[in-house]
Biotite code that builds the C-alpha atoms (Angstrom):
import biotite.structure as struc

atoms = struc.array([
    struc.Atom([98.006, 116.719, 81.782], chain_id="A", res_id=1, res_name="MET", atom_name="CA", element="C"),
    struc.Atom([98.727, 116.131, 85.432], chain_id="A", res_id=2, res_name="GLU", atom_name="CA", element="C"),
    struc.Atom([95.900, 115.311, 87.810], chain_id="A", res_id=3, res_name="MET", atom_name="CA", element="C"),
    struc.Atom([95.094, 117.864, 90.541], chain_id="A", res_id=4, res_name="GLU", atom_name="CA", element="C"),
    struc.Atom([95.410, 116.638, 94.149], chain_id="A", res_id=5, res_name="PRO", atom_name="CA", element="C"),
    struc.Atom([91.620, 116.629, 94.589], chain_id="A", res_id=6, res_name="ARG", atom_name="CA", element="C"),
    struc.Atom([91.222, 114.437, 91.500], chain_id="A", res_id=7, res_name="GLN", atom_name="CA", element="C"),
    struc.Atom([93.860, 112.054, 92.822], chain_id="A", res_id=8, res_name="ILE", atom_name="CA", element="C"),
    struc.Atom([92.108, 111.956, 96.199], chain_id="A", res_id=9, res_name="LEU", atom_name="CA", element="C"),
    struc.Atom([88.723, 111.290, 94.522], chain_id="A", res_id=10, res_name="ALA", atom_name="CA", element="C"),
    struc.Atom([90.183, 108.465, 92.410], chain_id="A", res_id=11, res_name="LYS", atom_name="CA", element="C"),
    struc.Atom([91.865, 106.908, 95.476], chain_id="A", res_id=12, res_name="ASN", atom_name="CA", element="C"),
    struc.Atom([88.864, 107.112, 97.797], chain_id="A", res_id=13, res_name="VAL", atom_name="CA", element="C"),
    struc.Atom([86.561, 105.618, 95.123], chain_id="A", res_id=14, res_name="ARG", atom_name="CA", element="C"),
    struc.Atom([89.118, 102.750, 94.509], chain_id="A", res_id=15, res_name="ALA", atom_name="CA", element="C"),
    struc.Atom([89.504, 102.144, 98.236], chain_id="A", res_id=16, res_name="LEU", atom_name="CA", element="C"),
    struc.Atom([85.729, 102.016, 98.632], chain_id="A", res_id=17, res_name="MET", atom_name="CA", element="C"),
    struc.Atom([85.483, 99.410, 95.852], chain_id="A", res_id=18, res_name="GLN", atom_name="CA", element="C"),
    struc.Atom([88.308, 97.373, 97.357], chain_id="A", res_id=19, res_name="ALA", atom_name="CA", element="C"),
    struc.Atom([86.784, 97.336, 100.876], chain_id="A", res_id=20, res_name="HIS", atom_name="CA", element="C"),
    struc.Atom([83.207, 96.085, 100.918], chain_id="A", res_id=21, res_name="PRO", atom_name="CA", element="C"),
    struc.Atom([82.568, 97.208, 104.478], chain_id="A", res_id=22, res_name="ARG", atom_name="CA", element="C"),
    struc.Atom([83.301, 100.799, 103.401], chain_id="A", res_id=23, res_name="LEU", atom_name="CA", element="C"),
    struc.Atom([81.855, 100.537, 99.902], chain_id="A", res_id=24, res_name="SER", atom_name="CA", element="C"),
    struc.Atom([79.127, 103.195, 100.215], chain_id="A", res_id=25, res_name="THR", atom_name="CA", element="C"),
    struc.Atom([79.191, 106.861, 101.165], chain_id="A", res_id=26, res_name="ILE", atom_name="CA", element="C"),
    struc.Atom([77.043, 106.064, 104.215], chain_id="A", res_id=27, res_name="VAL", atom_name="CA", element="C"),
    struc.Atom([79.313, 103.297, 105.451], chain_id="A", res_id=28, res_name="ARG", atom_name="CA", element="C"),
    struc.Atom([82.475, 105.329, 104.888], chain_id="A", res_id=29, res_name="LEU", atom_name="CA", element="C"),
    struc.Atom([80.892, 108.345, 106.577], chain_id="A", res_id=30, res_name="SER", atom_name="CA", element="C"),
    struc.Atom([79.933, 106.271, 109.603], chain_id="A", res_id=31, res_name="ASP", atom_name="CA", element="C"),
    struc.Atom([83.372, 104.669, 109.901], chain_id="A", res_id=32, res_name="ALA", atom_name="CA", element="C"),
    struc.Atom([85.357, 107.843, 109.373], chain_id="A", res_id=33, res_name="SER", atom_name="CA", element="C"),
    struc.Atom([83.261, 110.415, 111.223], chain_id="A", res_id=34, res_name="GLY", atom_name="CA", element="C"),
    struc.Atom([83.174, 112.572, 108.098], chain_id="A", res_id=35, res_name="VAL", atom_name="CA", element="C"),
    struc.Atom([79.765, 113.774, 106.974], chain_id="A", res_id=36, res_name="SER", atom_name="CA", element="C"),
    struc.Atom([78.067, 112.101, 104.033], chain_id="A", res_id=37, res_name="LYS", atom_name="CA", element="C"),
    struc.Atom([78.068, 115.361, 102.117], chain_id="A", res_id=38, res_name="GLY", atom_name="CA", element="C"),
    struc.Atom([81.813, 115.819, 102.493], chain_id="A", res_id=39, res_name="VAL", atom_name="CA", element="C"),
    struc.Atom([82.521, 112.179, 101.498], chain_id="A", res_id=40, res_name="VAL", atom_name="CA", element="C"),
    struc.Atom([80.303, 112.525, 98.445], chain_id="A", res_id=41, res_name="GLU", atom_name="CA", element="C"),
    struc.Atom([81.985, 115.781, 97.372], chain_id="A", res_id=42, res_name="ARG", atom_name="CA", element="C"),
    struc.Atom([85.389, 114.213, 98.028], chain_id="A", res_id=43, res_name="MET", atom_name="CA", element="C"),
    struc.Atom([84.601, 111.258, 95.770], chain_id="A", res_id=44, res_name="THR", atom_name="CA", element="C"),
    struc.Atom([83.532, 113.627, 92.994], chain_id="A", res_id=45, res_name="LYS", atom_name="CA", element="C"),
    struc.Atom([86.466, 115.996, 93.417], chain_id="A", res_id=46, res_name="ALA", atom_name="CA", element="C"),
    struc.Atom([83.968, 118.820, 93.896], chain_id="A", res_id=47, res_name="GLU", atom_name="CA", element="C"),
    struc.Atom([85.626, 120.753, 96.710], chain_id="A", res_id=48, res_name="SER", atom_name="CA", element="C"),
    struc.Atom([88.766, 121.054, 98.720], chain_id="A", res_id=49, res_name="ASN", atom_name="CA", element="C"),
    struc.Atom([89.022, 118.637, 101.656], chain_id="A", res_id=50, res_name="THR", atom_name="CA", element="C"),
    struc.Atom([90.274, 119.572, 105.134], chain_id="A", res_id=51, res_name="GLY", atom_name="CA", element="C"),
    struc.Atom([93.029, 117.712, 106.879], chain_id="A", res_id=52, res_name="VAL", atom_name="CA", element="C"),
    struc.Atom([90.745, 116.538, 109.610], chain_id="A", res_id=53, res_name="ASP", atom_name="CA", element="C"),
    struc.Atom([88.514, 114.937, 106.969], chain_id="A", res_id=54, res_name="HIS", atom_name="CA", element="C"),
    struc.Atom([91.506, 113.278, 105.321], chain_id="A", res_id=55, res_name="LEU", atom_name="CA", element="C"),
    struc.Atom([92.633, 111.939, 108.684], chain_id="A", res_id=56, res_name="MET", atom_name="CA", element="C"),
    struc.Atom([89.197, 110.401, 109.287], chain_id="A", res_id=57, res_name="GLY", atom_name="CA", element="C"),
    struc.Atom([89.089, 108.755, 105.876], chain_id="A", res_id=58, res_name="ILE", atom_name="CA", element="C"),
    struc.Atom([92.673, 107.372, 106.200], chain_id="A", res_id=59, res_name="ALA", atom_name="CA", element="C"),
    struc.Atom([91.905, 106.059, 109.683], chain_id="A", res_id=60, res_name="LYS", atom_name="CA", element="C"),
    struc.Atom([88.775, 104.255, 108.408], chain_id="A", res_id=61, res_name="ALA", atom_name="CA", element="C"),
    struc.Atom([90.832, 102.492, 105.770], chain_id="A", res_id=62, res_name="PHE", atom_name="CA", element="C"),
    struc.Atom([93.802, 101.951, 108.113], chain_id="A", res_id=63, res_name="GLY", atom_name="CA", element="C"),
    struc.Atom([96.288, 103.769, 105.903], chain_id="A", res_id=64, res_name="ILE", atom_name="CA", element="C"),
    struc.Atom([98.607, 106.755, 106.433], chain_id="A", res_id=65, res_name="PRO", atom_name="CA", element="C"),
    struc.Atom([96.862, 109.986, 105.543], chain_id="A", res_id=66, res_name="VAL", atom_name="CA", element="C"),
    struc.Atom([99.482, 111.004, 102.992], chain_id="A", res_id=67, res_name="TRP", atom_name="CA", element="C"),
    struc.Atom([98.803, 107.875, 100.922], chain_id="A", res_id=68, res_name="SER", atom_name="CA", element="C"),
    struc.Atom([95.348, 109.233, 100.021], chain_id="A", res_id=69, res_name="LEU", atom_name="CA", element="C"),
    struc.Atom([97.142, 111.710, 97.736], chain_id="A", res_id=70, res_name="LEU", atom_name="CA", element="C"),
    struc.Atom([99.556, 109.254, 96.205], chain_id="A", res_id=71, res_name="ALA", atom_name="CA", element="C"),
    struc.Atom([99.215, 108.782, 92.461], chain_id="A", res_id=72, res_name="LYS", atom_name="CA", element="C"),
    struc.Atom([100.204, 105.100, 92.770], chain_id="A", res_id=73, res_name="ASP", atom_name="CA", element="C"),
    struc.Atom([98.064, 104.005, 95.705], chain_id="A", res_id=74, res_name="LEU", atom_name="CA", element="C"),
    struc.Atom([97.185, 100.301, 95.593], chain_id="A", res_id=75, res_name="ASN", atom_name="CA", element="C"),
    struc.Atom([93.610, 100.234, 96.989], chain_id="A", res_id=76, res_name="PRO", atom_name="CA", element="C"),
    struc.Atom([93.858, 96.595, 98.028], chain_id="A", res_id=77, res_name="LEU", atom_name="CA", element="C"),
    struc.Atom([96.953, 97.024, 100.173], chain_id="A", res_id=78, res_name="THR", atom_name="CA", element="C"),
    struc.Atom([96.873, 100.737, 100.925], chain_id="A", res_id=79, res_name="GLY", atom_name="CA", element="C"),
    struc.Atom([100.532, 100.944, 99.919], chain_id="A", res_id=80, res_name="GLU", atom_name="CA", element="C"),
    struc.Atom([102.365, 103.046, 97.355], chain_id="A", res_id=81, res_name="THR", atom_name="CA", element="C"),
    struc.Atom([105.561, 102.403, 95.556], chain_id="A", res_id=82, res_name="SER", atom_name="CA", element="C"),
    struc.Atom([107.118, 105.427, 97.327], chain_id="A", res_id=83, res_name="ALA", atom_name="CA", element="C"),
    struc.Atom([109.849, 104.176, 99.648], chain_id="A", res_id=84, res_name="PRO", atom_name="CA", element="C"),
    struc.Atom([109.155, 104.376, 103.387], chain_id="A", res_id=85, res_name="TRP", atom_name="CA", element="C"),
    struc.Atom([112.062, 106.247, 104.925], chain_id="A", res_id=86, res_name="PRO", atom_name="CA", element="C"),
    struc.Atom([112.275, 104.435, 108.258], chain_id="A", res_id=87, res_name="PHE", atom_name="CA", element="C"),
    struc.Atom([113.691, 100.891, 108.493], chain_id="A", res_id=88, res_name="GLU", atom_name="CA", element="C"),
    struc.Atom([112.828, 100.342, 112.104], chain_id="A", res_id=89, res_name="GLY", atom_name="CA", element="C"),
    struc.Atom([109.331, 101.876, 112.068], chain_id="A", res_id=90, res_name="LEU", atom_name="CA", element="C"),
    struc.Atom([106.439, 100.788, 109.894], chain_id="A", res_id=91, res_name="SER", atom_name="CA", element="C"),
    struc.Atom([103.904, 103.205, 108.437], chain_id="A", res_id=92, res_name="PRO", atom_name="CA", element="C"),
    struc.Atom([101.294, 101.579, 110.684], chain_id="A", res_id=93, res_name="GLN", atom_name="CA", element="C"),
    struc.Atom([103.348, 102.202, 113.800], chain_id="A", res_id=94, res_name="GLN", atom_name="CA", element="C"),
    struc.Atom([103.991, 105.811, 112.673], chain_id="A", res_id=95, res_name="PHE", atom_name="CA", element="C"),
    struc.Atom([100.247, 106.390, 112.206], chain_id="A", res_id=96, res_name="GLU", atom_name="CA", element="C"),
    struc.Atom([99.611, 105.256, 115.844], chain_id="A", res_id=97, res_name="LYS", atom_name="CA", element="C"),
    struc.Atom([101.749, 108.118, 117.175], chain_id="A", res_id=98, res_name="LEU", atom_name="CA", element="C"),
    struc.Atom([100.073, 111.266, 118.427], chain_id="A", res_id=99, res_name="PRO", atom_name="CA", element="C"),
    struc.Atom([100.136, 114.099, 115.888], chain_id="A", res_id=100, res_name="GLU", atom_name="CA", element="C"),
    struc.Atom([102.560, 116.071, 118.090], chain_id="A", res_id=101, res_name="ARG", atom_name="CA", element="C"),
    struc.Atom([105.133, 113.213, 117.985], chain_id="A", res_id=102, res_name="LYS", atom_name="CA", element="C"),
    struc.Atom([104.723, 112.899, 114.208], chain_id="A", res_id=103, res_name="LYS", atom_name="CA", element="C"),
    struc.Atom([105.399, 116.612, 113.881], chain_id="A", res_id=104, res_name="GLY", atom_name="CA", element="C"),
    struc.Atom([108.527, 116.316, 116.059], chain_id="A", res_id=105, res_name="MET", atom_name="CA", element="C"),
    struc.Atom([109.803, 113.499, 113.825], chain_id="A", res_id=106, res_name="ILE", atom_name="CA", element="C"),
    struc.Atom([109.117, 115.488, 110.701], chain_id="A", res_id=107, res_name="GLU", atom_name="CA", element="C"),
    struc.Atom([110.750, 118.628, 112.150], chain_id="A", res_id=108, res_name="ALA", atom_name="CA", element="C"),
    struc.Atom([113.830, 116.713, 113.115], chain_id="A", res_id=109, res_name="ARG", atom_name="CA", element="C"),
    struc.Atom([114.120, 115.110, 109.640], chain_id="A", res_id=110, res_name="ALA", atom_name="CA", element="C"),
    struc.Atom([113.838, 118.576, 108.070], chain_id="A", res_id=111, res_name="ILE", atom_name="CA", element="C"),
    struc.Atom([116.557, 119.890, 110.393], chain_id="A", res_id=112, res_name="ASP", atom_name="CA", element="C"),
    struc.Atom([118.873, 117.031, 109.479], chain_id="A", res_id=113, res_name="ILE", atom_name="CA", element="C"),
    struc.Atom([118.237, 117.589, 105.765], chain_id="A", res_id=114, res_name="TYR", atom_name="CA", element="C"),
    struc.Atom([119.037, 121.304, 106.081], chain_id="A", res_id=115, res_name="HIS", atom_name="CA", element="C"),
    struc.Atom([122.214, 120.553, 107.973], chain_id="A", res_id=116, res_name="GLU", atom_name="CA", element="C"),
    struc.Atom([123.239, 118.071, 105.272], chain_id="A", res_id=117, res_name="TRP", atom_name="CA", element="C"),
    struc.Atom([122.356, 120.494, 102.447], chain_id="A", res_id=118, res_name="GLU", atom_name="CA", element="C"),
    struc.Atom([124.318, 123.286, 104.078], chain_id="A", res_id=119, res_name="THR", atom_name="CA", element="C"),
    struc.Atom([127.374, 120.993, 104.424], chain_id="A", res_id=120, res_name="GLN", atom_name="CA", element="C"),
    struc.Atom([126.955, 119.824, 100.772], chain_id="A", res_id=121, res_name="GLU", atom_name="CA", element="C"),
    struc.Atom([126.975, 123.428, 99.604], chain_id="A", res_id=122, res_name="ASN", atom_name="CA", element="C"),
    struc.Atom([130.087, 124.223, 101.651], chain_id="A", res_id=123, res_name="LYS", atom_name="CA", element="C"),
    struc.Atom([131.883, 121.168, 100.299], chain_id="A", res_id=124, res_name="ASP", atom_name="CA", element="C"),
    struc.Atom([130.946, 122.070, 96.706], chain_id="A", res_id=125, res_name="ALA", atom_name="CA", element="C"),
    struc.Atom([132.315, 125.651, 97.130], chain_id="A", res_id=126, res_name="ALA", atom_name="CA", element="C"),
])
């Protein structure tokens, strides 16, 4: 049976807390992330859905990309996953420093390029 995203998140946050002593308690993680103690506690127990703003605060506290909190293969010691990073000239840490608007522009452009490629592939196959 596949884990639900909130279960993956709970597992990852608990593992990250264990791997990082300065963020090892709900109070410490709450203080570092700006996310309330109640939300952090519910997150670690997979008791409720978590908002994007809360995910961003938690990821920032651990210094990892927000998407990695939902990765099934997150290494809590390094904050990395085995999923390949798509940009050779830009590290995940550099990407995380960008304003959200710029990240959205990069994602939108990547989606546009994919759709252009997919359309061409379909034309070539026909």
